[in-house]
N, CA, C and O of each residue as an XYZ file, in Angstrom:
740
protein
N      91.155    107.106     92.850
C      91.212    105.824     93.525
C      90.927    104.717     92.499
O      90.286    104.954     91.475
N      91.410    103.522     92.792
C      91.228    102.417     91.848
C      89.777    101.962     91.740
O      88.952    102.217     92.617
N      89.504    101.293     90.655
C      88.204    100.670     90.468
C      88.420     99.214     90.089
O      89.528     98.818     89.728
N      87.384     98.436     90.170
C      87.463     97.035     89.769
C      86.090     96.569     89.336
O      85.090     97.231     89.614
N      86.034     95.457     88.672
C      84.769     94.929     88.165
C      84.370     93.674     88.948
O      85.213     92.972     89.506
N      83.075     93.419     88.971
C      82.542     92.176     89.517
C      81.347     91.807     88.660
O      80.756     92.669     88.011
N      80.998     90.568     88.654
C      79.803     90.146     87.933
C      79.846     90.481     86.458
O      80.752     90.044     85.747
N      78.886     91.244     85.994
C      78.750     91.595     84.589
C      79.559     92.846     84.265
O      80.076     93.504     85.167
N      79.669     93.175     82.979
C      80.485     94.305     82.532
C      80.047     95.640     83.106
O      80.874     96.539     83.260
N      78.767     95.794     83.427
C      78.284     97.081     83.923
C      78.315     97.165     85.450
O      77.821     98.137     86.021
N      78.888     96.161     86.117
C      79.001     96.160     87.574
C      80.441     96.479     87.956
O      81.374     95.797     87.533
N      80.607     97.515     88.755
C      81.941     98.005     89.066
C      82.037     98.394     90.539
O      81.059     98.822     91.151
N      83.245     98.233     91.094
C      83.565     98.703     92.446
C      84.416     99.952     92.296
O      85.413     99.949     91.573
N      84.030    101.003     92.967
C      84.813    102.240     92.983
C      85.250    102.516     94.416
O      84.487    102.305     95.359
N      86.484    102.988     94.571
C      86.981    103.384     95.887
C      87.074    104.900     95.947
O      87.504    105.548     94.992
N      86.667    105.457     97.080
C      86.767    106.899     97.269
C      86.906    107.193     98.753
O      86.256    106.558     99.584
N      87.751    108.153     99.080
C      87.842    108.632    100.457
C      86.618    109.496    100.734
O      86.080    110.118     99.818
N      86.177    109.539    101.978
C      85.025    110.358    102.339
C      85.173    111.780    101.785
O      84.203    112.367    101.304
N      86.381    112.326    101.855
C      86.619    113.692    101.386
C      86.429    113.868     99.891
O      86.283    114.995     99.419
N      86.429    112.782     99.137
C      86.220    112.849     97.689
C      84.745    112.764     97.301
O      84.397    112.968     96.138
N      83.891    112.468     98.255
C      82.468    112.273     97.973
C      81.701    113.558     98.246
O      81.837    114.159     99.311
N      80.893    113.974     97.273
C      80.096    115.182     97.471
C      78.844    114.853     98.287
O      78.589    113.694     98.613
N      78.075    115.885     98.609
C      76.891    115.714     99.451
C      75.892    114.750     98.827
O      75.284    113.950     99.539
N      75.712    114.811     97.513
C      74.754    113.923     96.847
C      75.191    112.465     96.969
O      74.362    111.590     97.217
N      76.486    112.199     96.797
C      76.995    110.823     96.918
C      76.827    110.318     98.346
O      76.420    109.175     98.553
N      77.131    111.150     99.322
C      76.980    110.746    100.718
C      75.517    110.479    101.060
O      75.212    109.544    101.801
N      74.623    111.286    100.530
C      73.192    111.065    100.753
C      72.753    109.740    100.144
O      71.988    108.999    100.760
N      73.226    109.439     98.950
C      72.881    108.171     98.284
C      73.386    106.982     99.085
O      72.673    105.990     99.240
N      74.614    107.072     99.596
C      75.175    105.985    100.413
C      74.344    105.799    101.680
O      73.988    104.676    102.036
N      74.040    106.900    102.356
C      73.255    106.821    103.596
C      71.886    106.203    103.327
O      71.423    105.373    104.109
N      71.233    106.595    102.233
C      69.930    106.029    101.900
C      70.029    104.526    101.648
O      69.169    103.760    102.081
N      71.085    104.111    100.944
C      71.287    102.679    100.717
C      71.420    101.949    102.047
O      70.770    100.925    102.257
N      72.253    102.462    102.946
C      72.493    101.795    104.226
C      71.242    101.782    105.098
O      70.983    100.802    105.796
N      70.461    102.867    105.062
C      69.190    102.874    105.804
C      68.270    101.777    105.297
O      67.593    101.117    106.085
N      68.243    101.580    103.982
C      67.403    100.540    103.388
C      67.938     99.152    103.712
O      67.187     98.278    104.145
N      69.233     98.950    103.503
C      69.852     97.636    103.733
C      69.662     97.182    105.173
O      69.373     96.013    105.427
N      69.825     98.109    106.118
C      69.731     97.755    107.531
C      68.323     97.975    108.096
O      68.130     97.987    109.311
N      67.361     98.145    107.215
C      65.934     98.210    107.582
C      65.652     99.164    108.734
O      64.916     98.828    109.662
N      66.239    100.352    108.671
C      65.968    101.365    109.676
C      66.786    101.267    110.942
O      66.626    102.101    111.832
N      67.661    100.276    111.059
C      68.464    100.135    112.288
C      69.860    100.733    112.133
O      70.713    100.535    112.998
N      70.103    101.459    111.048
C      71.389    102.116    110.831
C      71.283    103.526    111.405
O      70.632    104.397    110.828
N      71.937    103.738    112.557
C      71.778    104.985    113.304
C      72.699    106.090    112.791
O      73.587    105.852    111.973
N      72.467    107.299    113.292
C      73.362    108.413    112.962
C      74.782    108.119    113.444
O      75.753    108.474    112.776
N      74.902    107.470    114.601
C      76.235    107.102    115.105
C      76.898    106.081    114.181
O      78.097    106.171    113.916
N      76.126    105.113    113.693
C      76.673    104.139    112.735
C      77.199    104.866    111.496
O      78.278    104.548    110.996
N      76.445    105.830    111.012
C      76.845    106.604    109.843
C      78.141    107.369    110.127
O      79.086    107.315    109.339
N      78.178    108.070    111.244
C      79.378    108.832    111.607
C      80.587    107.921    111.717
O      81.683    108.293    111.297
N      80.403    106.731    112.278
C      81.512    105.790    112.444
C      82.022    105.239    111.118
O      83.128    104.701    111.062
N      81.242    105.364    110.058
C      81.680    104.856    108.749
C      82.357    105.925    107.893
O      82.775    105.645    106.769
N      82.468    107.133    108.410
C      83.055    108.245    107.656
C      84.516    108.468    108.038
O      84.965    108.052    109.106
N      85.248    109.134    107.141
C      86.629    109.509    107.426
C      87.660    108.543    106.893
O      88.849    108.683    107.181
N      87.226    107.568    106.124
C      88.146    106.587    105.566
C      87.843    106.349    104.104
O      87.355    107.236    103.403
N      88.135    105.148    103.656
C      87.933    104.768    102.257
C      86.634    103.986    102.136
O      86.374    103.063    102.908
N      85.820    104.371    101.153
C      84.559    103.702    100.869
C      84.720    102.856     99.617
O      85.245    103.324     98.606
N      84.271    101.619     99.686
C      84.161    100.768     98.503
C      82.689    100.806     98.107
O      81.806    100.488     98.903
N      82.446    101.201     96.865
C      81.086    101.401     96.379
C      80.828    100.483     95.199
O      81.569    100.510     94.216
N      79.788     99.675     95.288
C      79.425     98.759     94.202
C      78.301     99.388     93.389
O      77.247     99.738     93.920
N      78.549     99.521     92.098
C      77.559    100.085     91.185
C      77.167     99.054     90.139
O      78.002     98.288     89.660
N      75.895     99.046     89.793
C      75.404     98.352     88.610
C      74.958     99.471     87.685
O      73.900    100.067     87.888
N      75.751     99.753     86.685
C      75.523    100.938     85.873
C      75.746    102.158     86.749
O      76.829    102.330     87.306
N      74.745    102.995     86.875
C      74.838    104.185     87.733
C      74.155    103.991     89.086
O      74.079    104.926     89.883
N      73.659    102.784     89.346
C      72.909    102.510     90.570
C      73.812    101.920     91.642
O      74.466    100.901     91.423
N      73.843    102.567     92.805
C      74.612    102.062     93.942
C      73.897    100.846     94.520
O      72.730    100.933     94.904
N      74.597     99.709     94.582
C      73.987     98.477     95.098
C      74.690     97.922     96.332
O      74.186     96.994     96.964
N      75.866     98.489     96.688
C      76.577     97.992     97.856
C      77.594     98.981     98.370
O      78.047     99.855     97.631
N      77.955     98.850     99.631
C      78.896     99.765    100.279
C      79.659     99.038    101.382
O      79.125     98.142    102.036
N      80.908     99.434    101.576
C      81.716     99.048    102.743
C      82.717    100.173    102.962
O      83.115    100.845    102.010
N      83.124    100.382    104.201
C      84.086    101.438    104.514
C      85.218    100.873    105.367
O      85.034     99.923    106.127
N      86.382    101.479    105.221
C      87.550    101.143    106.033
C      88.016    102.421    106.709
O      88.437    103.365    106.040
N      87.941    102.453    108.037
C      88.338    103.626    108.810
C      89.455    103.233    109.774
O      89.609    102.058    110.108
N      90.224    104.211    110.215
C      91.293    103.912    111.175
C      90.765    104.010    112.593
O      90.037    104.939    112.943
N      91.148    103.029    113.404
C      90.852    103.021    114.826
C      92.121    102.621    115.569
O      93.115    102.226    114.960
N      92.073    102.728    116.884
C      93.153    102.264    117.753
C      92.609    101.160    118.644
O      91.604    101.334    119.333
N      93.294    100.018    118.617
C      92.963     98.924    119.524
C      94.153     98.693    120.439
O      95.300     98.905    120.048
N      93.870     98.257    121.662
C      94.914     97.958    122.637
C      95.009     96.456    122.829
O      94.003     95.780    123.045
N      96.242     95.933    122.747
C      96.489     94.514    122.928
C      97.811     94.348    123.665
O      98.860     94.774    123.182
N      97.754     93.735    124.819
C      98.965     93.490    125.614
C      99.798     94.755    125.794
O     101.022     94.718    125.669
N      99.143     95.863    126.084
C      99.834     97.119    126.321
C     100.327     97.816    125.064
O     100.961     98.867    125.148
N     100.048     97.253    123.919
C     100.478     97.821    122.645
C      99.281     98.473    121.948
O      98.196     97.894    121.886
N      99.494     99.685    121.424
C      98.467    100.364    120.653
C      98.629     99.952    119.196
O      99.703    100.112    118.616
N      97.564     99.423    118.608
C      97.612     98.933    117.232
C      96.836     99.872    116.311
O      95.668    100.170    116.560
N      97.485    100.330    115.256
C      96.807    101.073    114.190
C      95.950    100.068    113.449
O      96.465     99.143    112.821
N      94.655    100.249    113.522
C      93.747     99.233    113.030
C      92.886     99.766    111.890
O      92.277    100.829    112.005
N      92.842     99.026    110.799
C      91.892     99.294    109.730
C      90.599     98.583    110.101
O      90.539     97.354    110.129
N      89.571     99.364    110.383
C      88.313     98.810    110.880
C      87.244     98.919    109.795
O      86.991     99.999    109.264
N      86.628     97.795    109.479
C      85.611     97.745    108.426
C      84.252     98.094    109.025
O      83.853     97.562    110.061
N      83.563     98.991    108.352
C      82.260     99.486    108.813
C      81.233     99.440    107.684
O      81.591     99.444    106.507
N      79.976     99.397    108.049
C      78.843     99.654    107.160
C      78.889     98.835    105.864
O      78.743     99.375    104.768
N      79.095     97.522    106.014
C      79.062     96.647    104.853
C      77.604     96.287    104.592
O      76.940     95.674    105.428
N      77.121     96.677    103.419
C      75.731     96.396    103.090
C      75.514     96.291    101.592
O      76.114     97.026    100.807
N      74.652     95.370    101.213
C      74.322     95.142     99.806
C      72.804     95.132     99.681
O      72.106     94.531    100.499
N      72.305     95.796     98.658
C      70.866     95.800     98.402
C      70.336     94.377     98.372
O      70.993     93.478     97.849
N      69.165     94.173     98.925
C      68.610     92.829     99.072
C      68.521     92.073     97.747
O      68.782     90.870     97.704
N      68.161     92.757     96.679
C      68.014     92.071     95.391
C      69.352     91.750     94.729
O      69.372     91.140     93.660
N      70.467     92.146     95.339
C      71.801     91.871     94.794
C      72.626     90.956     95.696
O      73.791     90.689     95.402
N      72.047     90.482     96.772
C      72.780     89.618     97.700
C      73.007     88.241     97.104
O      72.283     87.801     96.210
N      74.036     87.565     97.623
C      74.422     86.209     97.214
C      74.910     86.163     95.771
O      74.769     85.146     95.091
N      75.486     87.273     95.308
C      76.027     87.355     93.946
C      77.493     87.776     93.933
O      78.041     88.089     92.876
N      78.128     87.785     95.098
C      79.541     88.146     95.166
C      79.823     89.616     95.368
O      80.983     90.026     95.355
N      78.786     90.423     95.554
C      78.992     91.869     95.709
C      79.767     92.173     96.990
O      80.727     92.943     96.956
N      79.371     91.587     98.111
C      80.048     91.873     99.385
C      81.518     91.465     99.321
O      82.380     92.199     99.804
N      81.815     90.315     98.738
C      83.209     89.899     98.585
C      83.982     90.858     97.704
O      85.150     91.143     97.967
N      83.334     91.363     96.652
C      83.986     92.323     95.768
C      84.225     93.654     96.467
O      85.188     94.352     96.149
N      83.366     94.017     97.412
C      83.584     95.219     98.220
C      84.747     95.025     99.184
O      85.550     95.934     99.394
N      84.831     93.834     99.767
C      85.855     93.568    100.770
C      87.254     93.458    100.171
O      88.221     93.869    100.811
N      87.386     92.918     98.970
C      88.700     92.639     98.378
C      89.623     93.862     98.354
O      90.755     93.749     98.823
N      89.206     95.022     97.835
C      90.131     96.155     97.827
C      90.408     96.704     99.223
O      91.496     97.216     99.485
N      89.426     96.601    100.119
C      89.659     97.071    101.489
C      90.674     96.170    102.189
O      91.511     96.654    102.952
N      90.604     94.878    101.937
C      91.578     93.951    102.522
C      92.983     94.234    102.003
O      93.952     94.074    102.744
N      93.110     94.648    100.757
C      94.428     95.026    100.236
C      94.969     96.243    100.989
O      96.167     96.322    101.262
N      94.096     97.183    101.321
C      94.512     98.383    102.051
C      94.932     98.078    103.481
O      95.642     98.870    104.100
N      94.500     96.936    104.014
C      94.861     96.571    105.387
C      96.363     96.370    105.560
O      96.861     96.361    106.686
N      97.082     96.210    104.463
C      98.543     96.080    104.554
C      99.177     97.299    105.215
O     100.288     97.212    105.738
N      98.481     98.432    105.196
C      98.990     99.656    105.794
C      98.701     99.791    107.277
O      98.996    100.827    107.874
N      98.130     98.764    107.878
C      97.750     98.793    109.293
C      98.426     97.653    110.046
O      98.917     96.694    109.451
N      98.436     97.785    111.368
C      98.935     96.695    112.208
C      97.954     95.529    112.236
O      98.354     94.377    112.406
N      96.677     95.830    112.071
C      95.629     94.833    112.229
C      94.394     95.289    111.466
O      94.125     96.487    111.374
N      93.652     94.352    110.927
C      92.322     94.625    110.386
C      91.310     94.044    111.349
O      91.539     92.974    111.913
N      90.182     94.735    111.549
C      89.160     94.244    112.469
C      87.781     94.688    112.004
O      87.637     95.626    111.219
N      86.778     93.991    112.509
C      85.385     94.352    112.252
C      84.510     93.636    113.252
O      84.945     92.693    113.913
N      83.277     94.087    113.360
C      82.273     93.415    114.169
C      81.291     92.768    113.205
O      80.646     93.460    112.417
N      81.173     91.447    113.262
C      80.367     90.703    112.294
C      78.988     90.378    112.849
O      78.846     89.918    113.982
N      77.985     90.625    112.029
C      76.641     90.148    112.374
C      76.618     88.632    112.151
O      77.456     88.093    111.428
N      75.670     87.962    112.768
C      75.562     86.509    112.594
C      75.418     86.142    111.119
O      75.968     85.135    110.674
N      74.683     86.951    110.361
C      74.444     86.665    108.948
C      75.712     86.796    108.112
O      75.818     86.180    107.051
N      76.673     87.591    108.575
C      77.876     87.869    107.777
C      79.080     87.005    108.142
O      80.104     87.066    107.462
N      78.981     86.211    109.187
C      80.119     85.407    109.642
C      80.680     84.528    108.524
O      81.896     84.459    108.350
N      79.824     83.866    107.776
C      80.297     82.969    106.707
C      81.079     83.744    105.652
O      82.092     83.254    105.153
N      80.627     84.938    105.310
C      81.347     85.772    104.342
C      82.754     86.059    104.835
O      83.726     85.824    104.118
N      82.868     86.568    106.059
C      84.179     86.961    106.574
C      85.086     85.760    106.801
O      86.261     85.791    106.435
N      84.554     84.713    107.396
C      85.363     83.513    107.640
C      85.862     82.933    106.311
O      87.000     82.471    106.225
N      85.031     82.956    105.301
C      85.415     82.454    103.993
C      86.501     83.277    103.322
O      87.164     82.806    102.399
N      86.683     84.511    103.787
C      87.706     85.399    103.231
C      88.971     85.416    104.101
O      89.891     86.189    103.835
N      89.022     84.578    105.129
C      90.222     84.496    105.955
C      90.176     85.286    107.245
O      91.153     85.278    107.993
N      89.076     85.969    107.536
C      88.933     86.663    108.818
C      88.728     85.610    109.904
O      88.096     84.582    109.664
N      89.258     85.864    111.086
C      89.126     84.912    112.191
C      88.525     85.601    113.414
O      88.781     86.774    113.683
N      87.722     84.835    114.140
C      87.076     85.379    115.342
C      88.118     85.618    116.430
O      88.992     84.784    116.666
N      88.011     86.774    117.088
C      88.839     87.043    118.264
C      88.277     86.203    119.392
O      87.093     86.307    119.709
N      89.104     85.375    119.999
C      88.649     84.422    121.012
C      88.707     84.979    122.423
O      88.050     84.453    123.320
N      89.469     86.017    122.630
C      89.629     86.581    123.968
C      88.510     87.537    124.333
O      87.644     87.838    123.512
N      88.533     88.010    125.565
C      87.511     88.952    126.015
C      87.713     90.326    125.369
O      88.835     90.720    125.050
N      86.604     91.044    125.185
C      86.666     92.378    124.581
C      86.320     93.443    125.614
O      85.567     93.217    126.562
N      86.908     94.621    125.383
C      86.746     95.769    126.279
C      86.678     97.038    125.438
O      86.967     97.028    124.242
N      86.288     98.130    126.092
C      86.341     99.448    125.474
C      87.033    100.402    126.447
O      86.813    100.334    127.657
N      87.862    101.284    125.914
C      88.508    102.333    126.702
C      87.551    103.517    126.717
O      87.601    104.377    125.838
N      86.678    103.557    127.720
C      85.620    104.555    127.812
C      86.117    105.793    128.564
O      87.195    105.761    129.158
N      85.345    106.874    128.545
C      85.732    108.057    129.320
C      85.862    107.779    130.821
O      86.549    108.514    131.531
N      85.202    106.718    131.304
C      85.309    106.389    132.729
C      86.258    105.225    132.994
O      86.265    104.676    134.096
N      87.061    104.839    131.998
C      88.027    103.766    132.174
C      87.725    102.584    131.266
O      86.845    102.652    130.407
N      88.462    101.508    131.466
C      88.285    100.318    130.644
C      87.079     99.525    131.147
O      87.001     99.151    132.318
N      86.133     99.279    130.221
C      84.910     98.561    130.559
C      84.803     97.297    129.719
O      85.199     97.282    128.553
N      84.281     96.265    130.300
C      84.071     94.986    129.624
C      82.924     95.111    128.621
O      81.914     95.755    128.907
N      83.077     94.504    127.464
C      82.030     94.474    126.435
C      81.711     93.007    126.104
O      81.861     92.571    124.963
N      81.277     92.273    127.101
C      81.057     90.822    126.972
C      80.077     90.479    125.854
O      80.213     89.429    125.226
N      79.099     91.336    125.592
C      78.134     91.055    124.527
C      78.800     91.010    123.153
O      78.238     90.438    122.219
N      79.981     91.599    123.015
C      80.694     91.610    121.739
C      81.665     90.439    121.586
O      82.205     90.219    120.502
N      81.889     89.685    122.669
C      82.784     88.525    122.585
C      82.291     87.567    121.505
O      81.099     87.271    121.417
N      83.211     87.095    120.700
C      82.884     86.166    119.630
C      82.410     86.831    118.352
O      82.341     86.174    117.313
N      82.082     88.114    118.398
C      81.603     88.830    117.225
C      82.645     89.713    116.574
O      82.410     90.260    115.497
N      83.798     89.860    117.216
C      84.883     90.665    116.648
C      85.771     89.736    115.823
O      86.204     88.684    116.294
N      86.029     90.145    114.589
C      86.867     89.365    113.677
C      88.074     90.188    113.289
O      87.992     91.408    113.147
N      89.211     89.501    113.115
C      90.443     90.174    112.705
C      90.969     89.534    111.424
O      90.726     88.363    111.130
N      91.696     90.353    110.684
C      92.273     89.893    109.424
C      93.753     89.663    109.656
O      94.486     90.611    109.935
N      94.210     88.421    109.545
C      95.608     88.130    109.842
C      96.548     88.809    108.846
O      96.344     88.763    107.633
N      97.552     89.422    109.383
C      98.564     90.065    108.549
C      99.934     89.508    108.855
O     100.082     88.340    109.216
N     100.929     90.352    108.708
C     102.318     89.952    108.946
C     102.569     89.638    110.417
O     103.261     88.673    110.742
N     102.007     90.450    111.300
C     102.229     90.292    112.736
C     101.231     89.280    113.286
O     100.039     89.358    112.989
N     101.703     88.351    114.070
C     100.843     87.337    114.677
C     100.455     87.788    116.084
O     101.277     88.328    116.825
N      99.199     87.560    116.438
C      98.689     87.965    117.737
C      98.108     86.766    118.452
O      97.679     85.796    117.827
N      98.099     86.845    119.781
C      97.447     85.837    120.598
C      95.952     86.127    120.572
O      95.489     87.067    121.219
N      95.201     85.330    119.830
C      93.773     85.573    119.647
C      92.953     85.365    120.912
O      91.754     85.644    120.926
N      93.595     84.872    121.986
C      92.866     84.654    123.236
C      93.105     85.778    124.245
O      92.515     85.771    125.326
N      93.956     86.732    123.907
C      94.273     87.839    124.812
C      93.120     88.837    124.855
O      92.304     88.880    123.935
N      93.049     89.632    125.906
C      92.040     90.695    125.954
C      92.316     91.740    124.864
O      93.467     92.098    124.612
N      91.251     92.221    124.228
C      91.356     93.226    123.171
C      90.451     94.394    123.534
O      89.281     94.207    123.866
N      91.005     95.600    123.470
C      90.286     96.807    123.868
C      90.214     97.778    122.701
O      91.222     98.069    122.058
N      89.011     98.276    122.433
C      88.845     99.264    121.367
C      88.777    100.670    121.945
O      88.527    100.866    123.135
N      89.008    101.645    121.068
C      88.875    103.039    121.451
C      87.392    103.398    121.585
O      86.526    102.704    121.052
N      87.114    104.478    122.296
C      85.748    104.909    122.553
C      85.173    105.629    121.339
O      85.891    106.320    120.616
N      83.872    105.461    121.126
C      83.147    106.230    120.121
C      81.663    106.156    120.447
O      81.235    105.297    121.219
N      80.893    107.036    119.872
C      79.446    107.026    120.074
C      78.848    105.804    119.383
O      79.432    105.273    118.439
N      77.691    105.362    119.852
C      77.016    104.218    119.243
C      77.668    102.921    119.658
O      78.227    102.812    120.750
N      77.593    101.939    118.779
C      78.217    100.641    119.046
C      79.730    100.826    119.080
O      80.326    101.287    118.105
N      80.352    100.467    120.205
C      81.804    100.679    120.295
C      82.571     99.687    119.434
O      83.656    100.002    118.946
N      82.026     98.502    119.245
C      82.613     97.534    118.332
C      81.782     97.572    117.072
O      82.065     96.840    116.124
């Protein structure tokens, strides 16, 4: 997978599919995310970040940041969209505000060309990062296709962001995500 540089000469972004990462690498990533999210990164959050491409920020041999791009299915106006969904974006506290998160996002955004839509759920702290990179808030109501049917996810309204691509969408239409354990968005 490709690599890229950010910041100083010893700071690099590496891309790897989950299947390319050994147990030690996965443990290191999980430990970073547990630290970054101060204990609120659940097993479900971890599972939801696996199975796709990981962008890994290293300073020398030290992992300082992570983001993942996984495939999901979203429903919009009766159409099923192959969606590149960004998960588990986190940067070590002592490396924040130095461009690491943007450097993690850049290669993942390039990969979004292979999807109908890019999407993510943004924390309040991350909105400026995503908006500054061209992500836009979904303005319509959000739902989840649960085992018991389509359910409203009103608490997620305004927190779902999409990456505009070739296809234009009505950002005010209802948007439904596929079911998964943990946070559905």
